[in-house]
PDB file of N, H, CA, C and O in Angstrom:
ATOM      1  N   GLY A   1     168.285 -66.767 -42.724  1.00  0.00           N
ATOM      2  CA  GLY A   1     166.923 -66.449 -42.965  1.00  0.00           C
ATOM      3  C   GLY A   1     166.728 -65.011 -43.433  1.00  0.00           C
ATOM      4  O   GLY A   1     165.927 -64.756 -44.333  1.00  0.00           O
ATOM      5  N   THR A   2     167.451 -64.071 -42.833  1.00  0.00           N
ATOM      6  H   THR A   2     168.102 -64.278 -42.102  1.00  0.00           H
ATOM      7  CA  THR A   2     167.275 -62.664 -43.188  1.00  0.00           C
ATOM      8  C   THR A   2     167.682 -62.397 -44.633  1.00  0.00           C
ATOM      9  O   THR A   2     166.991 -61.671 -45.348  1.00  0.00           O
ATOM     10  N   LEU A   3     168.793 -62.976 -45.066  1.00  0.00           N
ATOM     11  H   LEU A   3     169.355 -63.566 -44.486  1.00  0.00           H
ATOM     12  CA  LEU A   3     169.216 -62.761 -46.450  1.00  0.00           C
ATOM     13  C   LEU A   3     168.242 -63.410 -47.426  1.00  0.00           C
ATOM     14  O   LEU A   3     167.976 -62.860 -48.494  1.00  0.00           O
ATOM     15  N   HIS A   4     167.713 -64.563 -47.069  1.00  0.00           N
ATOM     16  H   HIS A   4     167.929 -65.010 -46.201  1.00  0.00           H
ATOM     17  CA  HIS A   4     166.712 -65.212 -47.921  1.00  0.00           C
ATOM     18  C   HIS A   4     165.467 -64.334 -48.037  1.00  0.00           C
ATOM     19  O   HIS A   4     164.874 -64.246 -49.112  1.00  0.00           O
ATOM     20  N   ALA A   5     165.073 -63.698 -46.965  1.00  0.00           N
ATOM     21  H   ALA A   5     165.555 -63.770 -46.091  1.00  0.00           H
ATOM     22  CA  ALA A   5     163.897 -62.824 -46.979  1.00  0.00           C
ATOM     23  C   ALA A   5     164.118 -61.611 -47.884  1.00  0.00           C
ATOM     24  O   ALA A   5     163.165 -61.001 -48.368  1.00  0.00           O
ATOM     25  N   GLN A   6     165.394 -61.271 -48.107  1.00  0.00           N
ATOM     26  H   GLN A   6     166.169 -61.767 -47.714  1.00  0.00           H
ATOM     27  CA  GLN A   6     165.723 -60.143 -48.980  1.00  0.00           C
ATOM     28  C   GLN A   6     165.975 -60.590 -50.418  1.00  0.00           C
ATOM     29  O   GLN A   6     166.400 -59.791 -51.252  1.00  0.00           O
ATOM     30  N   GLY A   7     165.716 -61.858 -50.706  1.00  0.00           N
ATOM     31  H   GLY A   7     165.371 -62.507 -50.028  1.00  0.00           H
ATOM     32  CA  GLY A   7     165.836 -62.342 -52.073  1.00  0.00           C
ATOM     33  C   GLY A   7     167.118 -63.076 -52.418  1.00  0.00           C
ATOM     34  O   GLY A   7     167.280 -63.515 -53.557  1.00  0.00           O
ATOM     35  N   TRP A   8     168.033 -63.222 -51.470  1.00  0.00           N
ATOM     36  H   TRP A   8     167.901 -62.865 -50.545  1.00  0.00           H
ATOM     37  CA  TRP A   8     169.264 -63.965 -51.728  1.00  0.00           C
ATOM     38  C   TRP A   8     168.937 -65.446 -51.827  1.00  0.00           C
ATOM     39  O   TRP A   8     168.047 -65.941 -51.135  1.00  0.00           O
ATOM     40  N   ASP A   9     169.670 -66.158 -52.701  1.00  0.00           N
ATOM     41  H   ASP A   9     170.392 -65.755 -53.263  1.00  0.00           H
ATOM     42  CA  ASP A   9     169.438 -67.590 -52.877  1.00  0.00           C
ATOM     43  C   ASP A   9     170.763 -68.280 -53.161  1.00  0.00           C
ATOM     44  O   ASP A   9     171.384 -68.027 -54.193  1.00  0.00           O
ATOM     45  N   HIS A  10     171.197 -69.139 -52.266  1.00  0.00           N
ATOM     46  H   HIS A  10     170.692 -69.345 -51.427  1.00  0.00           H
ATOM     47  CA  HIS A  10     172.473 -69.831 -52.431  1.00  0.00           C
ATOM     48  C   HIS A  10     172.350 -71.062 -53.317  1.00  0.00           C
ATOM     49  O   HIS A  10     173.358 -71.692 -53.637  1.00  0.00           O
ATOM     50  N   GLU A  11     171.134 -71.414 -53.717  1.00  0.00           N
ATOM     51  H   GLU A  11     170.315 -70.902 -53.457  1.00  0.00           H
ATOM     52  CA  GLU A  11     170.940 -72.591 -54.557  1.00  0.00           C
ATOM     53  C   GLU A  11     170.845 -72.240 -56.039  1.00  0.00           C
ATOM     54  O   GLU A  11     170.745 -73.138 -56.875  1.00  0.00           O
ATOM     55  N   THR A  12     170.874 -70.956 -56.380  1.00  0.00           N
ATOM     56  H   THR A  12     170.955 -70.226 -55.701  1.00  0.00           H
ATOM     57  CA  THR A  12     170.772 -70.525 -57.773  1.00  0.00           C
ATOM     58  C   THR A  12     172.043 -70.861 -58.546  1.00  0.00           C
ATOM     59  O   THR A  12     171.990 -71.422 -59.640  1.00  0.00           O
ATOM     60  N   SER A  13     173.182 -70.509 -57.963  1.00  0.00           N
ATOM     61  H   SER A  13     173.225 -70.053 -57.074  1.00  0.00           H
ATOM     62  CA  SER A  13     174.472 -70.792 -58.603  1.00  0.00           C
ATOM     63  C   SER A  13     175.566 -70.775 -57.545  1.00  0.00           C
ATOM     64  O   SER A  13     175.379 -70.259 -56.443  1.00  0.00           O
ATOM     65  N   GLU A  14     176.706 -71.347 -57.902  1.00  0.00           N
ATOM     66  H   GLU A  14     176.857 -71.766 -58.797  1.00  0.00           H
ATOM     67  CA  GLU A  14     177.821 -71.352 -56.953  1.00  0.00           C
ATOM     68  C   GLU A  14     178.321 -69.933 -56.695  1.00  0.00           C
ATOM     69  O   GLU A  14     178.735 -69.613 -55.581  1.00  0.00           O
ATOM     70  N   LEU A  15     178.285 -69.083 -57.721  1.00  0.00           N
ATOM     71  H   LEU A  15     177.949 -69.343 -58.626  1.00  0.00           H
ATOM     72  CA  LEU A  15     178.695 -67.686 -57.545  1.00  0.00           C
ATOM     73  C   LEU A  15     177.784 -66.990 -56.546  1.00  0.00           C
ATOM     74  O   LEU A  15     178.266 -66.282 -55.661  1.00  0.00           O
ATOM     75  N   ASP A  16     176.475 -67.180 -56.673  1.00  0.00           N
ATOM     76  H   ASP A  16     176.084 -67.754 -57.392  1.00  0.00           H
ATOM     77  CA  ASP A  16     175.533 -66.587 -55.722  1.00  0.00           C
ATOM     78  C   ASP A  16     175.793 -67.117 -54.316  1.00  0.00           C
ATOM     79  O   ASP A  16     175.738 -66.359 -53.348  1.00  0.00           O
ATOM     80  N   ALA A  17     176.072 -68.401 -54.200  1.00  0.00           N
ATOM     81  H   ALA A  17     176.116 -69.016 -54.986  1.00  0.00           H
ATOM     82  CA  ALA A  17     176.343 -68.997 -52.893  1.00  0.00           C
ATOM     83  C   ALA A  17     177.590 -68.378 -52.275  1.00  0.00           C
ATOM     84  O   ALA A  17     177.605 -68.066 -51.085  1.00  0.00           O
ATOM     85  N   ASP A  18     178.637 -68.200 -53.079  1.00  0.00           N
ATOM     86  H   ASP A  18     178.624 -68.453 -54.047  1.00  0.00           H
ATOM     87  CA  ASP A  18     179.879 -67.597 -52.580  1.00  0.00           C
ATOM     88  C   ASP A  18     179.652 -66.153 -52.142  1.00  0.00           C
ATOM     89  O   ASP A  18     180.150 -65.733 -51.098  1.00  0.00           O
ATOM     90  N   GLU A  19     178.902 -65.395 -52.940  1.00  0.00           N
ATOM     91  H   GLU A  19     178.498 -65.737 -53.788  1.00  0.00           H
ATOM     92  CA  GLU A  19     178.615 -64.000 -52.591  1.00  0.00           C
ATOM     93  C   GLU A  19     177.778 -63.921 -51.321  1.00  0.00           C
ATOM     94  O   GLU A  19     178.022 -63.075 -50.460  1.00  0.00           O
ATOM     95  N   MET A  20     176.798 -64.797 -51.208  1.00  0.00           N
ATOM     96  H   MET A  20     176.600 -65.484 -51.907  1.00  0.00           H
ATOM     97  CA  MET A  20     175.928 -64.794 -50.031  1.00  0.00           C
ATOM     98  C   MET A  20     176.726 -65.153 -48.777  1.00  0.00           C
ATOM     99  O   MET A  20     176.556 -64.530 -47.730  1.00  0.00           O
ATOM    100  N   GLU A  21     177.601 -66.168 -48.887  1.00  0.00           N
ATOM    101  H   GLU A  21     177.739 -66.674 -49.738  1.00  0.00           H
ATOM    102  CA  GLU A  21     178.415 -66.567 -47.740  1.00  0.00           C
ATOM    103  C   GLU A  21     179.340 -65.432 -47.309  1.00  0.00           C
ATOM    104  O   GLU A  21     179.499 -65.186 -46.113  1.00  0.00           O
ATOM    105  N   ALA A  22     179.947 -64.744 -48.263  1.00  0.00           N
ATOM    106  H   ALA A  22     179.818 -64.944 -49.234  1.00  0.00           H
ATOM    107  CA  ALA A  22     180.840 -63.626 -47.936  1.00  0.00           C
ATOM    108  C   ALA A  22     180.068 -62.504 -47.249  1.00  0.00           C
ATOM    109  O   ALA A  22     180.530 -61.937 -46.259  1.00  0.00           O
ATOM    110  N   TYR A  23     178.898 -62.190 -47.777  1.00  0.00           N
ATOM    111  H   TYR A  23     178.522 -62.650 -48.581  1.00  0.00           H
ATOM    112  CA  TYR A  23     178.069 -61.134 -47.188  1.00  0.00           C
ATOM    113  C   TYR A  23     177.643 -61.526 -45.776  1.00  0.00           C
ATOM    114  O   TYR A  23     177.688 -60.707 -44.858  1.00  0.00           O
ATOM    115  N   GLU A  24     177.230 -62.774 -45.606  1.00  0.00           N
ATOM    116  H   GLU A  24     177.193 -63.440 -46.351  1.00  0.00           H
ATOM    117  CA  GLU A  24     176.813 -63.265 -44.295  1.00  0.00           C
ATOM    118  C   GLU A  24     177.972 -63.192 -43.297  1.00  0.00           C
ATOM    119  O   GLU A  24     177.786 -62.773 -42.155  1.00  0.00           O
ATOM    120  N   THR A  25     179.153 -63.596 -43.729  1.00  0.00           N
ATOM    121  H   THR A  25     179.304 -63.937 -44.658  1.00  0.00           H
ATOM    122  CA  THR A  25     180.332 -63.564 -42.863  1.00  0.00           C
ATOM    123  C   THR A  25     180.660 -62.135 -42.437  1.00  0.00           C
ATOM    124  O   THR A  25     181.001 -61.893 -41.279  1.00  0.00           O
ATOM    125  N   ASP A  26     180.555 -61.180 -43.380  1.00  0.00           N
ATOM    126  H   ASP A  26     180.277 -61.377 -44.320  1.00  0.00           H
ATOM    127  CA  ASP A  26     180.804 -59.768 -43.060  1.00  0.00           C
ATOM    128  C   ASP A  26     179.803 -59.246 -42.031  1.00  0.00           C
ATOM    129  O   ASP A  26     180.183 -58.557 -41.084  1.00  0.00           O
ATOM    130  N   ILE A  27     178.541 -59.570 -42.216  1.00  0.00           N
ATOM    131  H   ILE A  27     178.232 -60.130 -42.986  1.00  0.00           H
ATOM    132  CA  ILE A  27     177.496 -59.123 -41.278  1.00  0.00           C
ATOM    133  C   ILE A  27     177.754 -59.689 -39.889  1.00  0.00           C
ATOM    134  O   ILE A  27     177.684 -58.965 -38.896  1.00  0.00           O
ATOM    135  N   LEU A  28     178.051 -60.980 -39.820  1.00  0.00           N
ATOM    136  H   LEU A  28     178.108 -61.568 -40.627  1.00  0.00           H
ATOM    137  CA  LEU A  28     178.305 -61.606 -38.524  1.00  0.00           C
ATOM    138  C   LEU A  28     179.533 -60.997 -37.852  1.00  0.00           C
ATOM    139  O   LEU A  28     179.537 -60.798 -36.637  1.00  0.00           O
ATOM    140  N   ALA A  29     180.575 -60.698 -38.629  1.00  0.00           N
ATOM    141  H   ALA A  29     180.572 -60.859 -39.616  1.00  0.00           H
ATOM    142  CA  ALA A  29     181.786 -60.090 -38.066  1.00  0.00           C
ATOM    143  C   ALA A  29     181.471 -58.731 -37.452  1.00  0.00           C
ATOM    144  O   ALA A  29     181.985 -58.396 -36.385  1.00  0.00           O
ATOM    145  N   GLU A  30     180.628 -57.948 -38.124  1.00  0.00           N
ATOM    146  H   GLU A  30     180.210 -58.220 -38.991  1.00  0.00           H
ATOM    147  CA  GLU A  30     180.236 -56.648 -37.580  1.00  0.00           C
ATOM    148  C   GLU A  30     179.477 -56.797 -36.264  1.00  0.00           C
ATOM    149  O   GLU A  30     179.484 -55.891 -35.431  1.00  0.00           O
ATOM    150  N   LEU A  31     178.829 -57.935 -36.082  1.00  0.00           N
ATOM    151  H   LEU A  31     178.824 -58.671 -36.759  1.00  0.00           H
ATOM    152  CA  LEU A  31     178.094 -58.199 -34.845  1.00  0.00           C
ATOM    153  C   LEU A  31     178.960 -58.892 -33.792  1.00  0.00           C
ATOM    154  O   LEU A  31     178.489 -59.210 -32.700  1.00  0.00           O
ATOM    155  N   GLY A  32     180.244 -59.124 -34.136  1.00  0.00           N
ATOM    156  H   GLY A  32     180.627 -58.866 -35.023  1.00  0.00           H
ATOM    157  CA  GLY A  32     181.158 -59.765 -33.197  1.00  0.00           C
ATOM    158  C   GLY A  32     181.012 -61.270 -33.139  1.00  0.00           C
ATOM    159  O   GLY A  32     181.405 -61.895 -32.153  1.00  0.00           O
ATOM    160  N   ILE A  33     180.449 -61.862 -34.186  1.00  0.00           N
ATOM    161  H   ILE A  33     180.130 -61.355 -34.987  1.00  0.00           H
ATOM    162  CA  ILE A  33     180.239 -63.311 -34.234  1.00  0.00           C
ATOM    163  C   ILE A  33     181.261 -63.910 -35.192  1.00  0.00           C
ATOM    164  O   ILE A  33     181.443 -63.413 -36.304  1.00  0.00           O
ATOM    165  N   ALA A  34     181.926 -64.974 -34.760  1.00  0.00           N
ATOM    166  H   ALA A  34     181.778 -65.377 -33.857  1.00  0.00           H
ATOM    167  CA  ALA A  34     182.966 -65.616 -35.559  1.00  0.00           C
ATOM    168  C   ALA A  34     182.389 -66.240 -36.828  1.00  0.00           C
ATOM    169  O   ALA A  34     181.205 -66.569 -36.898  1.00  0.00           O
ATOM    170  N   ASP A  35     183.250 -66.391 -37.818  1.00  0.00           N
ATOM    171  H   ASP A  35     184.212 -66.124 -37.761  1.00  0.00           H
ATOM    172  CA  ASP A  35     182.891 -66.991 -39.105  1.00  0.00           C
ATOM    173  C   ASP A  35     182.424 -68.437 -38.892  1.00  0.00           C
ATOM    174  O   ASP A  35     183.216 -69.279 -38.468  1.00  0.00           O
ATOM    175  N   PRO A  36     181.160 -68.735 -39.178  1.00  0.00           N
ATOM    176  CA  PRO A  36     180.657 -70.094 -38.958  1.00  0.00           C
ATOM    177  C   PRO A  36     181.177 -71.093 -39.990  1.00  0.00           C
ATOM    178  O   PRO A  36     181.020 -72.301 -39.815  1.00  0.00           O
ATOM    179  N   TYR A  37     181.792 -70.600 -41.060  1.00  0.00           N
ATOM    180  H   TYR A  37     181.920 -69.619 -41.203  1.00  0.00           H
ATOM    181  CA  TYR A  37     182.293 -71.477 -42.121  1.00  0.00           C
ATOM    182  C   TYR A  37     183.780 -71.779 -41.976  1.00  0.00           C
ATOM    183  O   TYR A  37     184.331 -72.576 -42.736  1.00  0.00           O
ATOM    184  N   ALA A  38     184.426 -71.150 -41.011  1.00  0.00           N
ATOM    185  H   ALA A  38     183.979 -70.503 -40.393  1.00  0.00           H
ATOM    186  CA  ALA A  38     185.877 -71.327 -40.829  1.00  0.00           C
ATOM    187  C   ALA A  38     186.197 -72.652 -40.171  1.00  0.00           C
ATOM    188  O   ALA A  38     187.366 -72.962 -39.944  1.00  0.00           O
TER     189      ALA A  38
END
Protein backbone atom coordinates (compact mmCIF):
# COMPACT_ATOMS: atom_id res chain seq x y z
CA GLY A 1 0.00 0.00 0.00
CA THR A 2 2.75 2.49 0.87
CA LEU A 3 4.54 2.09 -2.45
CA HIS A 4 1.26 2.42 -4.32
CA ALA A 5 0.57 5.67 -2.44
CA GLN A 6 3.93 6.93 -3.73
CA GLY A 7 2.97 6.20 -7.33
CA TRP A 8 4.45 2.72 -7.82
CA ASP A 9 2.37 0.39 -10.00
CA HIS A 10 3.14 -3.29 -10.54
CA GLU A 11 0.46 -3.61 -13.23
CA THR A 12 2.07 -1.13 -15.66
CA SER A 13 4.78 -3.50 -16.89
CA GLU A 14 6.73 -6.55 -15.82
CA LEU A 15 9.84 -4.38 -15.39
CA ASP A 16 7.95 -2.07 -13.02
CA ALA A 17 6.65 -5.10 -11.12
CA ASP A 18 10.17 -6.51 -10.76
CA GLU A 19 11.56 -3.16 -9.58
CA MET A 20 8.71 -2.70 -7.12
CA GLU A 21 9.14 -6.22 -5.71
CA ALA A 22 12.90 -5.68 -5.27
CA TYR A 23 12.34 -2.34 -3.55
CA GLU A 24 9.66 -3.84 -1.30
CA THR A 25 11.93 -6.76 -0.38
CA ASP A 26 14.77 -4.35 0.51
CA ILE A 27 12.48 -2.25 2.72
CA LEU A 28 11.14 -5.31 4.52
CA ALA A 29 14.68 -6.65 5.06
CA GLU A 30 15.69 -3.36 6.69
CA LEU A 31 12.74 -3.83 9.05
CA GLY A 32 13.82 -7.40 9.84
CA ILE A 33 10.96 -8.99 7.90
CA ALA A 34 11.67 -12.01 5.69
CA ASP A 35 11.16 -11.91 1.92
CA PRO A 36 7.45 -12.67 1.37
CA TYR A 37 8.18 -13.80 -2.21
CA ALA A 38 10.80 -16.41 -1.29
